[in-house]
C-alpha positions in Angstrom: 80.1 -7.8 24.8 76.3 -7.5 24.7 74.6 -5.8 21.6 72.0 -3.5 23.0 70.7 -2.6 19.9 67.6 -5.0 18.9 68.1 -6.7 15.6 66.8 -4.8 12.6 63.8 -6.7 11.8 62.4 -6.2 15.2 63.2 -2.7 15.4 61.5 -2.4 11.8 58.4 -4.2 13.1 58.2 -2.0 16.4 58.1 1.1 14.5 55.6 -0.3 12.1 53.3 -1.0 15.0 53.9 2.6 16.3 52.9 4.0 12.8 49.8 2.2 12.7 48.4 3.3 15.7 49.4 6.7 15.0 47.4 7.2 11.7 43.5 7.2 11.8 41.3 5.3 9.6 39.6 6.9 6.6 35.9 7.6 7.6 33.3 5.8 5.0 30.7 8.3 3.3 27.3 7.4 4.5 25.2 7.0 1.5 21.7 8.9 2.3 18.6 8.1 0.3 16.7 11.3 -1.4 14.3 12.5 0.7 10.7 10.8 -0.3 7.3 12.3 0.1 4.7 10.4 1.8 2.4 8.6 -0.5 -0.5 10.7 -1.4 -4.2 9.4 -0.9 -5.7 8.6 -4.4 -8.5 10.2 -5.2 -12.1 9.1 -4.2 -14.6 7.4 -6.5 -18.3 6.3 -5.9 -19.6 3.0 -6.4 -23.4 3.3 -7.1 -25.7 0.5 -7.5 -28.8 1.1 -9.8 -32.0 -0.7 -9.6 -33.2 -3.1 -12.0 -36.4 -5.2 -12.7 -34.7 -8.5 -13.6 -32.9 -9.9 -9.9 -34.5 -10.9 -7.1 -33.8 -8.6 -4.1 -32.2 -11.6 -1.9 -29.7 -12.1 -4.6 -28.8 -8.6 -5.0 -28.0 -8.5 -1.2 -26.0 -11.5 -1.3 -24.1 -10.3 -4.0 -23.0 -6.9 -2.4 -22.2 -9.0 0.9 -20.0 -11.4 -1.2 -18.2 -8.5 -3.4 -18.1 -6.1 -0.6 -17.0 -5.4 3.0 -20.6 -4.6 3.7 -22.6 -6.6 6.2 -25.8 -8.1 5.6 -28.1 -4.9 7.3 -25.9 -2.4 5.3 -26.3 -4.6 2.0 -30.2 -4.5 2.7 -30.2 -0.8 3.4 -28.2 -0.3 0.0 -30.6 -2.5 -1.7 -33.7 -0.8 -0.7 -32.4 2.6 -1.2 -31.6 1.6 -4.8 -35.1 -0.1 -5.2 -36.8 3.1 -4.0 -35.0 6.0 -5.3 -33.3 4.2 -8.4 -29.5 4.3 -7.1 -27.8 4.0 -4.0 -24.2 4.6 -3.0 -22.3 1.3 -2.0 -19.0 2.5 -1.1 -16.2 5.0 -2.0 -12.9 3.9 -2.8 -10.0 4.6 -5.1 -10.5 4.4 -8.9 -8.8 0.9 -9.6 -10.7 -0.8 -7.0 -14.1 0.9 -8.0 -13.3 0.1 -11.5 -13.0 -3.6 -10.2 -16.1 -3.7 -8.2 -18.0 -2.1 -11.4 -16.5 -5.3 -13.2 -17.5 -7.9 -10.8 -21.0 -6.5 -10.3 -21.6 -6.6 -13.7 -20.3 -10.3 -14.0 -23.3 -11.1 -11.6 -25.6 -9.1 -13.5 -26.3 -6.1 -11.7 -25.8 -2.5 -12.8 -23.2 -0.7 -11.2 -21.3 2.8 -12.2 -18.6 4.6 -10.9 -18.3 8.3 -10.8 -15.6 10.8 -9.1 -16.6 11.6 -5.5 -15.3 15.5 -5.6 
């Protein structure tokens, strides 16, 4: 007589497979970072070139071109304005960069001040 029931091990394995497909996998929690505000623009500061009687006009133009993004034509305009009126606006930037420009110009012997643009 033939045994119609499968061996116990095979039956246990079949039941285990059926149970695995019937249960759903737990969902993973999605971590969301806190909502960040976009970076704010830093307050603007003016970098002002002052006229002096000790520096050559060509040296002033060369220094402006070397230290700023201004081209020679714009640097010449700023130098002439400072020469005629006593002061000229070189550029407007954030405070830390304005301080850097001030230090760099002073290291070259030119007088530059900074002040808030607003």
